[in-house]
C-alpha positions in Angstrom: 110.5 85.7 30.5 113.8 84.5 32.0 116.4 87.2 32.5 113.8 89.8 31.4 112.1 89.3 34.8 115.3 90.3 36.5 115.3 93.6 34.6 111.7 94.2 35.6 112.7 93.6 39.2 115.7 96.0 39.0 113.7 98.8 37.3 110.7 98.4 39.6 112.8 98.5 42.9 112.9 102.3 42.8 111.0 103.4 39.7 111.5 107.1 40.1 115.2 106.6 39.7 115.1 104.1 36.8 115.1 104.7 33.1 113.8 102.9 30.0 115.0 104.0 26.5 113.8 102.3 23.3 114.0 102.4 19.6 110.6 102.8 17.7 110.5 100.6 14.6 110.9 96.9 15.3 110.7 97.5 19.1 107.4 99.3 19.7 106.1 99.2 16.1 105.9 96.1 14.0 108.1 96.0 10.9 106.1 96.8 7.8 106.8 96.9 4.1 106.0 100.6 3.8 107.8 102.6 6.6 105.3 105.4 6.2 102.6 103.1 7.8 104.6 102.2 10.9 102.6 102.6 14.1 102.7 101.5 17.7 101.4 98.1 18.5 97.8 98.5 19.8 97.8 99.1 23.5 101.5 100.0 23.7 100.8 103.7 24.0 98.8 103.3 27.2 101.5 101.2 28.7 104.2 103.8 27.9 102.0 106.6 29.4 101.6 104.6 32.6 105.4 103.8 32.7 106.3 107.5 32.1 104.2 108.5 35.1 106.3 106.3 37.4 109.8 105.9 35.9 112.4 108.6 36.1 112.9 108.4 32.3 111.0 106.9 29.4 112.4 107.9 26.0 112.2 106.8 22.4 115.4 107.2 20.3 115.0 106.7 16.6 116.4 107.5 13.2 113.0 108.8 12.3 112.4 112.6 12.2 111.1 113.8 15.6 107.9 115.1 13.8 107.1 111.5 12.9 107.6 110.3 16.5 105.4 113.1 17.8 102.7 112.1 15.4 102.9 108.3 16.1 104.1 108.3 19.7 103.4 111.7 21.2 102.7 110.4 24.7 102.6 112.5 27.9 105.8 112.1 29.8 107.8 110.3 27.0 110.9 112.1 25.7 111.3 111.7 21.9 114.7 111.9 20.2 114.7 111.8 16.4 117.3 111.7 13.6 119.8 109.8 15.8 120.0 112.7 18.3 119.7 115.7 16.1 116.2 116.5 17.2 114.6 116.2 20.7 111.0 116.7 21.7 110.2 117.1 25.4 107.5 119.1 27.3 106.0 120.4 24.0 109.2 121.8 22.6 111.5 120.7 19.8 115.3 121.3 20.1 117.6 120.9 17.1 121.4 120.7 17.2 122.6 124.0 15.6 125.5 122.4 13.8 123.0 120.6 11.5 122.2 123.7 9.5 125.4 123.7 7.4 124.7 120.2 6.3 121.2 120.7 5.0 122.2 121.8 1.5 124.5 118.7 1.3 121.6 116.5 2.3 119.5 118.2 -0.4 122.1 117.4 -3.1 122.3 113.8 -1.9 118.5 113.4 -2.1 118.5 114.6 -5.7 121.4 112.3 -6.6 119.7 109.3 -5.0 116.3 110.1 -6.7 118.0 110.3 -10.1 119.9 107.0 -9.7 117.4 104.9 -7.7 114.0 106.5 -7.8 112.8 104.3 -10.7 114.0 101.0 -9.4 111.0 98.6 -8.6 110.4 98.2 -4.9 113.0 100.8 -3.9 111.7 103.6 -1.8 113.4 106.9 -0.8 112.3 108.2 2.6 112.9 111.9 3.1 113.7 112.6 6.8 114.5 116.3 6.3 117.9 116.1 7.9 118.7 112.7 6.3 117.6 110.5 3.5 117.0 106.7 3.7 116.8 104.2 0.9 114.6 101.1 1.5 114.5 98.0 -0.6 112.3 95.6 1.4 109.7 95.5 -1.3 112.2 94.9 -4.2 111.5 91.9 -6.4 115.1 90.7 -5.9 116.4 92.0 -2.6 120.0 90.8 -3.2 120.2 92.7 -6.5 118.6 95.8 -5.1 121.0 95.7 -2.1 124.0 95.7 -4.4 122.6 98.5 -6.6 121.6 100.6 -3.6 124.9 100.0 -1.9 127.0 101.1 -4.9 125.0 104.3 -5.4 125.0 105.2 -1.7 128.7 104.7 -1.5 129.2 107.0 -4.5 127.1 109.6 -2.8 129.0 109.2 0.4 132.3 109.8 -1.5 130.9 112.9 -3.2 129.3 114.5 -0.1 131.0 113.3 3.0 127.7 112.2 4.6 127.6 109.4 7.0 126.3 106.0 5.9 124.1 104.1 8.4 123.0 100.5 7.4 120.0 98.7 8.6 117.5 95.9 7.7 116.9 96.4 4.0 117.7 100.1 4.3 120.7 102.4 4.1 120.6 106.0 5.4 122.7 109.0 4.7 122.9 111.7 7.4 125.3 114.4 8.4 128.6 113.1 10.0 128.0 114.6 13.4 129.2 113.0 16.6 125.7 111.6 17.2 124.5 108.1 17.5 122.1 106.3 19.8 124.9 105.6 22.3 125.7 109.3 22.6 122.0 110.0 23.0 121.6 107.4 25.7 124.5 108.8 27.7 123.1 112.3 27.4 119.7 111.3 28.6 121.1 109.4 31.5 123.3 112.4 32.4 120.4 114.8 32.2 118.1 112.7 34.4 120.6 110.9 36.6 118.6 107.7 36.3 120.1 104.4 37.4 119.6 101.6 36.5 118.6 102.1 32.8 117.5 99.6 30.1 117.8 100.1 26.4 115.7 98.1 23.8 116.6 97.9 20.2 116.6 95.6 17.2 119.0 96.8 14.5 122.5 97.8 13.7 121.9 101.4 14.6 121.2 100.3 18.2 124.6 98.7 18.7 126.2 102.0 20.1 123.3 102.2 22.6 123.8 98.6 23.6 127.5 99.3 24.3 126.6 102.5 26.2 123.9 101.0 28.4 126.3 98.1 29.2 129.1 100.5 30.2 126.6 102.3 32.4 125.8 99.1 34.3 122.4 98.9 32.7 120.5 96.3 30.6 120.6 95.9 26.8 117.4 94.3 25.6 117.3 92.8 22.1 114.2 92.3 20.0 114.6 89.4 17.6 113.0 89.3 14.2 114.1 85.9 13.0 116.6 85.7 10.2 116.4 89.5 9.6 118.2 90.1 12.8 121.9 90.7 12.2 124.2 88.4 14.2 125.9 91.4 15.9 122.6 92.5 17.2 121.4 89.1 18.3 124.6 88.6 20.3 124.5 92.0 21.9 122.7 90.7 24.9 121.6 87.6 26.7 118.1 89.2 27.2 116.0 89.0 24.1 112.3 89.0 23.1 110.5 87.4 20.1 109.4 90.3 18.1 107.4 93.4 19.0 104.7 91.2 20.6 107.2 89.5 22.9 108.6 92.9 24.0 105.0 94.2 24.6 104.5 91.4 27.1 107.6 92.5 29.0 106.5 96.1 29.0 103.1 95.1 30.4 104.9 93.1 33.1 107.1 96.1 33.9 104.0 98.3 34.3 102.4 95.8 36.6 105.5 95.8 38.7 106.0 99.5 39.1 102.3 99.9 40.1 102.4 97.1 42.7 
């Protein structure tokens, strides 16, 4: 486990003061062809519940809608932050940033435009996130061609609407251009709970702001590697990495053992 063991030791020293923040897809849930079928790796939910009972903060931060996170990972004691910080679910309540309201009609127009231009392309899937819209092409017969087509259309929609473009692995997402990203969310969670040290686990380009933030806070960036799919910028974001969701699950189990010793 290498340096990962050092992080376990640091977080387990005073668990009630430590924090663990993670992405969902590709970190706790295996990457799947159809994003609608994404689910926690078996056994992970029990580990997270146990960790939430001991650590000062356990949170999931995702581009997914918070309703999706509640359905797939609604675990006692775990804070859920969806749509890159727009929605937060904690203690049975959902809080939504009020400034999102003015952008909802714009997101609706973007959704219609993307459906008209890309909805019929083989292997291209539009994911409606309510406050955002994502275009996936993992299942496209020719991913390179699909990536070019999707990229061109998404850029046109960005130019027309002013929405923010968020790239990922075989996906591009359009969302309101608010000052929200996973780094902002991480800093807010840490400020609200006063945890230290804190670790953040991610696997994609959208996690880079959180890696920067956790490093600036003196914490630990944890990278989950998915072979050639992992962008170089992500792979080089930390010296602490794990081989896929399964490798990270082993580390989570070790952390649980340590905080209960």
